[in-house]
N, C-alpha and C positions, 0 to 999 in steps of 0.2 A: 524372604524379602531381599531384593537387590540392594547393593550398596555401591555408591559411586567411589571408585578408588583412584581415579585420575581424570584429568581434563586435557584434551588436545585442542589445538587451534592452528589452522593452516590457512594461508592466503588462498582465495578463490576468486572467481569472476562471475558477475551476473550475466544473464542471457541477452542483455541489450545495452543501451547506452544512457548515461546521464546526459540530460539535455537542458540547456539554459533557455527555458521557454520565454522568459521575459525578454531576453536579448533577441530571440527570433521574431517575436510578435512586434517588437519595436522596429527592427530592420531585418527583413528576410535575407538569409545567407544561403547560397547554394550548398548542397549537402557536402560536396567534396571540399569546400572551404571551412565547414563547421569544425573540422578536426584541428584546425590551427587558429581559428578566429578567437579573439579576446572576448571573454564573457562579461556580463554586467551583474549577475547575481553572486553575492559573496559565497565563497566556498568552491566555486567552479574554477578549473584551470583553463579549460577551453569551452567553447559553446557545446561541443559534443565529445564525450570521452567514454571509454569502456567503463561500465559500472563495476565498482569494487564489491567484494564479498569476503566473508570469512566463514570457513566450515569449522564448526565446533563439535568435538566428539566427546562423549561421556563414556569412560571405561567402566564397565559394570562387572561386579562380582555377583553372579546370580546363582552360585552354587547352593545357596540356602533357599532358593525359590523352587518353583515347580518345573523349571526348565531342565531338559536332559543334559547329560554330562558335556557333550560337545559345545553347548552354549554357556558353560560355566564362566567363561570370560568373553564378554561381548562389548562391542563399541557401537553406540547409537549416535547418529549425526543429525545436526540441524544446520541451516545456513543463515548467517547474519547478512541481510540484504536490505537495501533502502529502495526508494522509488526514483523514477526517471526525472520527474520535475521537482527536485528538492528545493528548499529555501524560499518557496512562495506560498501564499495563502495560509500562513501560519505554520508551515511545515518546518521540520528540522533541516539543518544544512546537509550537504553532501556527506555521505558516510565514506570514510577512508579505512582501508584494510589495516594499515599500520596502527591507527588509533584503536580499532576493534581488537586487534591482537594484544595491545597493551592493556586494555580494559579487562579482557578475559583473564590475563595473567594476574593482574593486580586485584581484581574484585571478584570475578566469577569463580576461579579455581579455588581460592582459599575458602569461599563460602560453601562450595558444593562438595569438595573432597571429604569423604567420610560420611556423607549424608545417606540415609536409608530412603529408598523409594517406596513410599506408602500412598501418598496422594499427589497427583499431578497438580491439582488446583492449588493446594497449599504452597508447594514449592514455587509455582509460577507467580503467585501473588508476592511472595517474598523476593524473588528475583526482580520483579517489576518495581520494587521499592528501594533497591540498592542505589546508592549514590557514589559519586566520585568527585574528587577535588579538581577544579578547573582554574587555571591562571589566565587572566585576561589583561590586556593593555587597554586602559580607558583614559580619556582626557581628565586632567586634574580638575576637580571641582573647587577651585580656589579663586577668589576674587580679592581685590585690594581691601585690606582691613579684615579679612576673614581667615587668615592663615592659621591662627591658633585654634579657632572655633570650628573650622570646616569639618563636617562629618565625613566619614569614609563613604566614597561614592557607592550607591546601590546599583548594580547592573540591571538593565531593563530585560524584559523577556526576549527581545530581539538580540540583545548582547549575549544572553545565555545560549540562544539557539545558534549563534554564529561564532561562539568561542572556539578557538582552535584546539581540538583534542590532541593534535600532534605534540603540544607542549608537554603532555603526559608521557607519550610513548616513543617519540622519535629517537631517543637516546638508548632505548632498551635493545640490547644486542640480539635478542631472540625475535623481536617484532619486525621481521623483514618481509616486505611484500613485493620486493623486486622493483619498488619505485622509490625515488628520492624526493624529499620535500624541498621545494624551492623557498629560499628566504624571502619573507615579505618585505617590501620597502618600508623604511622607517616612517612612523607616523609623525605628523607635525607636532613638535613639542609645544607646551608641556604635557606630559602624560605620566601615568603611573600604573603599576601592576597590582591587581587585586586578586584575591583568592576567594572562590565561592564553591558551594556544594550544589550539584545538580544530579538529576536522574541519569542513568546510563543512556547512551544513544538508543533509540527504539530499535534500531537494526540489531544491536547486540541482544536486547531483551527478546526480540522476535526469534532469533536463531537458537539461543539457549533454551527457550521454552519449547521449541520444536523437538529438540533432543530430549528434554524432560518428558514430553508427552510420549515419545517413542519408548523411553525407559520405563514409564508406567505400563505401557502396553506389553512390553517384554516381560516385566515382572508378573503381570496378572494373566499372561497368556491370552490376551484379547486384542482386538484391533484398536487403533487409536480412536476411531469413531465410537466404539463401545465404551471405552474409558470415559470419554466426554459425556456420553449419555448417562452412564452410571453416576458420575460425580455431580452432574447437574440435575439428576432425577428427570431425565427426558425419556421419551419413548425410544425403544431400541431401533436402530437404523434399519429401514426396510425399503426405502424408495430412493431412486436416483434424483438428482437435482438438475433442472434445466441449465444449459450452458450458454453463456454470453461470450462472444468472440470479439477480438479487437484487430483492426486491419492495418493500423499505422498509415503511413503516407501513401502506400500503394493500394488505395482503397477500392479500386475497381477489380483488379486481378484477385486480390485477397477476398473481396466480397463473393466472387464466384466460388472460391474454395469453401467458404462458409455455407453458401446456398446448397452446393452439392453434398455437403456433409450434414445439411439440414439441422443446423444449430437453432436453438429457440430464440436467440437474441443476437443482433448484429447491426452494424459492423464496427461500432465504437468510433471509427474514423480518426481523423487527426486534423487539428487546425492550429498549425504553427506558422505557416506562411499565409498571412491574411489575404494578400492580393490574389493568390492562386487558389487557395482552398476555401475561402469565404467569398471573395470577389467584391466588386463594387456593389454596394447596397445588398450584399448577400446573395447575389444572383448565381454565383458559381456553386454554392452549396445547394441552392434550389435545383439547379440542373442535375447535380449529382443525385439528389434524392429521387428525382423523376426517373433518371436512368436506373437507379436501384430498384424502384418499384416495378419497372418494366422487366428488369433482369430476374426478379423474383418469380414473375409469371412465366418467363421463358425457361428458366432452369428448374424452378421449384415445383411447378404444376399447381393445379387448382386447390389442392388440399394442404399446401404448405404456406402458412401465413405467420412468420415470426414477427416479434416486436422489433422495430427499427430503433436503435439506440445510438445517439450521437453524443460525443463529448467535444464541446466547442472551446473548452478552456477559457471561458470568459470573453470569447471573441465577439459575440453579439453585443454585449455591453460596451465593448471598446468601439464597435462600429457606430453606435448611436449615443455615445457619452452617457451610458447608464440611464437613459430616459425610459422609464418603464412603459409609457404609452407606446413609444416607438418599438420597444422590444416586443410588446404584446402583438402589435401589428405584424411584425416579422414572424413571430411564432405562428400566427394564423396562416401565413403563407407557407411555412414549413409543413404544418399539419395538413393543409389542403393538398400538398404535392405528393403525399404518401398514402392518402386514403385508398382503400379501407384499412390499411395497416395502422396499428397503434404506434405512436412516436413518443420516445423518451428523449429528453434533452438534458445533458449533464453540464452543469456549470455554465448557464447562459451568460452570467456575469460574475465577476470576482470583485468584492469590495475590500476595503482596507483593514477590516477587523471582523472578528467573529460576530459581534453584536450587530454590526451593519449588514453582514452577510445574512444572518438569520432574519432580521427584520425585512430586508429587501426581498429575499426569497419567499418569505411568508406572504408579503403583499402581492408579489407576482403570482403566487399560487391562488390567492383569493381572486385576483383579476381573471385568471383562467377559468376558475370555477364559476364566477359571475357570468362570463361569456359562454358558459356551457361547452368549453373546449375540452377535448379528451387528451390533449397533449400532457404528458407527465414530466415534471422537472425533477432532476436528480441532484442531490447535494454531494459535493466532493471537497473542494477547497474549503478550509476552515472547519471541516468535520474530520479532524485528524486524531483525536483521542476519544476514549470512551466518554469522558465528560462532555466533549464537544457534541458527540452524536446524541447523547441523552438530551442536550439542550435543543438540538434541531428537532428531535422527536417531541419534546414537551411543547415547543412552539408550533408544531405541525407545519414546519417551514419547507417541506419537500414531499413529493409523492414517493420518493425512494432515496435511500442513502447508499452511496458507494463506500463500503467498509474496506478501506485500503489497509490490508493487514500489516504491512511493514511499518506504517505510520503509527499503529496502535501499540507497538511494543509487544509484550508477552501475548501469546496466543489466547490466553483466557480472556483478554479484553475484547478480542474479536468475537468470541463466543457470547460474551455478555452483550455486545453491540447488536448482534443478530437477534437475540432474545428481546432486547429493548425495542427494536424496530417492530418485531412481531407483537409485543405487548401494546405498543402505541399505534398499531394499524398503519404503519409506514412500511413500504416495500424495502427489502434488503438485497443489495447486490454485494455478495461476498467476493471481493476482488483483491486488488493489489497492483502489481506493476509488471511491465514487460521485462524489467531488470532482474526479476527473481530467478530462481533455479528450479530444476526438476524436483529437488527435495522439498522446497517450500510449497511448490504446487501440489505435491501429494498430501502434505499435511493439510492444505486448504480443503482438499476433497473430504478428508475425514471430519473436519469442522463442519463442512456443508452437510454431509450425510447425517450428522448428529443434530444439527440445529435447524436444518431445512429452510434456508433463505429462499427468496423468490428465484434468484439465479446465482450461479457461481461463474466467475470469469476464467476463461481459458488462459493459461500462462505456463511457462514464461515465453519471452521472445515475441516477435511480430511475424513469424512464419506461418501462423494460423494452424497448419496441419499438426505441428509438433505439440502445441499447447492443448489442442482439442483431444489429440490421441492420449496424452498423459492423463488428462482428467477423466475421459470416458473409460479408459482401461482400468485406472485405479478404482473408479466407482464400481465397475462391473466385478472386479476381483474381490473387493472388500465385501460387497453385498452377497456374493456367492459364498465367501468364507463364513460370514455370519449365519447365513441360512443353513449351511452344511453343519455347523457346530450346533445350532439349535435343534436340527433334526436328530443329531446323535444324542443330545442330552434329553430329548423328549421321550 
């Protein structure tokens, strides 16, 4: 049995950029200016900035396991990464490498060092429940005559999400990411500092659990996909999973790449710049879909008919002030423009709370069913945790849920989320973000092979070719390895 004898953590970078979506949808900013433009969402430094990451390595002593001598001392890695559009739709704030390094040193290393690797699932659950102390500056909750009786202020969920992790780690000499923290301007007094406990940032839980899954695979001499199948009592992985690709802003050239690579779901698209990408009354998006349908025929041929999947990031709701009748009318136009292809629409609107999002999406889905429309709606915003996803499934508030793996924290939550969707007859897109890395993308492949979602998203980055290649090749190699071992054992 392997033992964790040390924990490493080094600054890394994600494959794409943090982007302040709210700022861009309010006021479009040219790409060249986004790197210096002031953001509006708390946690961002600029509207567009390189995504932070932390690579966490577990040093294993596997001499007591079945591994050969050269592997008696191994390091397995995972990447702590967050999503591009942080801080909206109930999501956690932007993840910073300095904060992650501090958390790993203070919380993760003491917990894991000396641990035996027997079950990935057990350790992942325990990592997911670890907490850390966060100091926050909040307005004083005192009014005239209440000074002596005033209770300590309770931080709201939003306060906890936007609490500055750097208060914990900026002074740690080892937690250097090559970046310096700028001092925040003083808040208007009166204010006071409160201390609270919260779960570790999901990016940290995500990366550490990747490394734990790899450690379990090394210990057992199996692939990560087989470890998941064994521990969740699932069928042994035998079939590839269809791939969904994302185009980013260059949605014509990148759609061509997807078509010639014949991915099963495309192009995800991007709606940050509403006048250009959505257009007045949504006409620009309609024109794009008509072009895409024609391009599928020109490049793909008669026997290629992928699902067309668009993520509009709530833009349709913004266009019509969340009027469901007008949204329904526009969705009918979208569906008509791509026939005979199937159309999925992710986040047609974004509400101010999970409850409102679920209720509105469920009502919209009922409208679509009543009109006998085939368009499928996909939940993303406010479906950020396993509990959130279970609530969407219970309410039947979407045709498919985008399981954004970095948002869910430990990998075991994404496994459970796919299984919850399957149990509730809701489609599952096992995805994440362009800001991820090659390591996290490969772990995603193993989760997909074991749990069999409807589609798995190609990542990282927005180059299309790289993400598709990483997923396709990892799938092919893993399935070949499993088949070869099964043949030898039979």
